Each structure stands twice: as structure tokens, then as C-alpha cells.
C-alpha atoms as a printed R data frame, in Angstrom:
   type eleno elety resid chain resno       x       y       z
1  ATOM     1    CA   MET     A     1  76.770 112.569 106.228
2  ATOM     2    CA   PRO     A     2  79.084 110.004 107.900
3  ATOM     3    CA   LYS     A     3  80.326 108.955 104.466
4  ATOM     4    CA   ALA     A     4  81.367 112.553 103.718
5  ATOM     5    CA   LYS     A     5  83.250 112.763 107.016
6  ATOM     6    CA   LEU     A     6  84.995 109.493 106.261
7  ATOM     7    CA   GLN     A     7  86.040 110.691 102.805
8  ATOM     8    CA   PHE     A     8  87.268 113.963 104.294
9  ATOM     9    CA   GLY     A     9  89.291 112.013 106.846
10 ATOM    10    CA   TYR     A    10  90.874 109.913 104.100
11 ATOM    11    CA   ALA     A    11  91.610 113.053 102.103
12 ATOM    12    CA   LEU     A    12  93.623 114.381 105.049
13 ATOM    13    CA   LEU     A    13  95.203 111.076 106.055
14 ATOM    14    CA   VAL     A    14  96.523 109.822 102.698
15 ATOM    15    CA   PRO     A    15  98.765 112.821 101.892
16 ATOM    16    CA   ALA     A    16 100.176 112.739 105.432
17 ATOM    17    CA   ILE     A    17 101.082 109.053 105.104
18 ATOM    18    CA   LEU     A    18 102.665 109.644 101.700
19 ATOM    19    CA   ALA     A    19 104.704 112.574 103.031
20 ATOM    20    CA   VAL     A    20 106.072 110.476 105.889
21 ATOM    21    CA   SER     A    21 107.003 107.581 103.608
22 ATOM    22    CA   ILE     A    22 108.706 109.859 101.086
23 ATOM    23    CA   SER     A    23 110.726 111.666 103.757
24 ATOM    24    CA   GLY     A    24 111.773 108.320 105.247
25 ATOM    25    CA   ALA     A    25 113.044 107.115 101.878
26 ATOM    26    CA   SER     A    26 114.892 110.386 101.395
27 ATOM    27    CA   ALA     A    27 116.593 110.073 104.779
28 ATOM    28    CA   GLN     A    28 117.675 106.540 103.942
29 ATOM    29    CA   ARG     A    29 119.085 107.710 100.602
30 ATOM    30    CA   GLN     A    30 121.095 110.446 102.269
31 ATOM    31    CA   SER     A    31 122.452 107.891 104.669
32 ATOM    32    CA   ALA     A    32 123.575 105.669 101.768
33 ATOM    33    CA   ASP     A    33 125.197 108.699 100.117
34 ATOM    34    CA   ALA     A    34 127.062 109.485 103.336
35 ATOM    35    CA   ILE     A    35 128.253 105.885 103.572
36 ATOM    36    CA   ARG     A    36 129.446 105.976  99.960
37 ATOM    37    CA   ALA     A    37 131.315 109.218 100.626
38 ATOM    38    CA   GLU     A    38 133.026 107.677 103.643
39 ATOM    39    CA   CYS     A    39 133.947 104.564 101.637
40 ATOM    40    CA   MET     A    40 135.368 106.765  98.877
41 ATOM    41    CA   ARG     A    41 137.423 108.688 101.427
42 ATOM    42    CA   GLN     A    42 138.829 105.417 102.784
43 ATOM    43    CA   ALA     A    43 139.588 104.199  99.256
44 ATOM    44    CA   ASN     A    44 141.458 107.408  98.385
45 ATOM    45    CA   GLU     A    45 143.444 107.204 101.607
46 ATOM    46    CA   ALA     A    46 144.389 103.574 100.914
47 ATOM    47    CA   ALA     A    47 145.390 104.419  97.339
48 ATOM    48    CA   GLN     A    48 147.686 107.202  98.543
49 ATOM    49    CA   ASN     A    49 149.510 104.749 100.809
50 ATOM    50    CA   VAL     A    50 150.691 102.608  97.868
51 ATOM    51    CA   PRO     A    51 154.395 103.239  97.181
52 ATOM    52    CA   SER     A    52 154.855 105.180  93.965
53 ATOM    53    CA   PHE     A    53 158.331 103.966  93.038
54 ATOM    54    CA   SER     A    54 157.078 100.906  91.155
55 ATOM    55    CA   PRO     A    55 156.485 101.182  87.378
56 ATOM    56    CA   ALA     A    56 152.912  99.958  87.746
57 ATOM    57    CA   ALA     A    57 152.062 102.288  90.646
58 ATOM    58    CA   ALA     A    58 148.914 103.685  89.004
59 ATOM    59    CA   ALA     A    59 147.465 100.213  88.497
60 ATOM    60    CA   ASP     A    60 148.395  99.248  92.060
61 ATOM    61    CA   ARG     A    61 146.721 102.373  93.446
62 ATOM    62    CA   ASN     A    62 143.572 101.735  91.406
63 ATOM    63    CA   THR     A    63 143.407  98.107  92.494
64 ATOM    64    CA   ARG     A    64 143.888  98.970  96.161
65 ATOM    65    CA   GLY     A    65 141.322 101.782  96.046
66 ATOM    66    CA   VAL     A    66 138.650  99.635  94.395
67 ATOM    67    CA   SER     A    67 139.315  96.806  96.829
68 ATOM    68    CA   VAL     A    68 138.947  99.043  99.887
69 ATOM    69    CA   TYR     A    69 135.822 100.729  98.489
70 ATOM    70    CA   ARG     A    70 134.085  97.412  97.796
71 ATOM    71    CA   GLU     A    71 135.055  96.034 101.195
72 ATOM    72    CA   CYS     A    72 133.648  99.108 102.915
73 ATOM    73    CA   ALA     A    73 130.432  99.004 100.874
74 ATOM    74    CA   ARG     A    74 129.868  95.332 101.679
75 ATOM    75    CA   LYS     A    75 130.551  95.968 105.357
76 ATOM    76    CA   HIS     A    76 127.866  98.682 105.435
77 ATOM    77    CA   GLY     A    77 125.385  96.686 103.366
78 ATOM    78    CA   ILE     A    78 125.222  98.941 100.313
79 ATOM    79    CA   ARG     A    79 125.925  97.970  96.749
80 ATOM    80    CA   PRO     A    80 129.333  99.124  95.497
């Protein structure tokens, strides 16, 4: 009888532990997505501040945006 109670306890405990670990991973993923969105916003803002009167303005904007995005990602500890 004690073995049946132990198995029943495990049957209730294992799904609860898995649910907590999955929800924790999901919360961390959402946090990384929010950080990426903020880094992208900063990159777009930096790219808009590049003067557009130069002939290579598009390349300059792209370079500045990528640079700011990567800097932000490194600062927050996520991969760019």
C-alpha cells in the first residue's frame, strides 16, 4: 500500500514540476523577445539620425543600425 501512495504522489508531483519549468522558460523567452524589440527600436532610431544628404546614406544607416543593435544585445547578454 505505501508503494501505491508513493507512485500516486510522484504522478501528481512530476507534472507540476514540469509545468513550472516550462512556464519559467517561457517567461525567460518573452523577456529576451522584449529585449530584442527594445534593441531594434534603438537601432531604428540611430539609423534615422544619420544624415541623408550623402550618396551612401543607405549603407551608412544600415551600418549604424546594425552596430547599435549588436551593442545593445551584448549589453543585455543576448545573442544578436
